[in-house]
C-alpha positions, 0 to 999 in steps of 0.5 A, spaced: 306 278 284 310 283 284 315 278 281 310 277 275 309 285 274 314 286 272 316 279 269 310 281 265 313 289 263 320 286 262 317 282 257 312 288 254 318 291 254 322 286 249 316 286 244 316 293 244 323 293 241 323 287 237 317 290 233 320 297 232 327 293 230 322 289 225 319 296 223 326 300 221 329 295 218 324 293 212 325 300 209 333 301 211 334 295 207 330 296 202 334 302 200 339 298 201 339 293 197 337 297 192 342 298 187 344 289 186 343 284 182 341 279 187 336 283 190 333 276 195 338 275 197 342 282 200 334 283 204 335 276 206 341 277 209 341 285 210 334 284 215 338 279 219 343 282 220 339 288 221 335 284 226 341 282 230 345 288 230 338 293 231 342 298 225 344 298 217 350 302 214 347 308 210 347 308 203 347 302 197 355 300 199 361 300 204 360 305 210 360 298 214 364 302 220 358 306 221 355 299 225 360 295 228 356 288 228 354 288 222 361 289 219 363 284 223 359 278 223 361 272 218 360 267 214 363 260 214 369 262 209 371 268 213 367 273 208 362 279 210 355 275 212 350 282 211 349 286 205 
């Protein structure tokens, strides 16, 4: 019974963290992609990167050093995955 309670509490915490991440990603990515001409692609990859890395660099361009995971995630050609 104790294992069940611990597992339930763990899942509850993980669910809260995931929901909080998605809530925080949308406005940050909306601003990050506000000046690009490729808005749909930018928002798609920004939200994907935010969900994985749990952060989005400030500003509309650059500042990737603020979020190492965001900066280091690469596509199959070696280019940056995150906008």
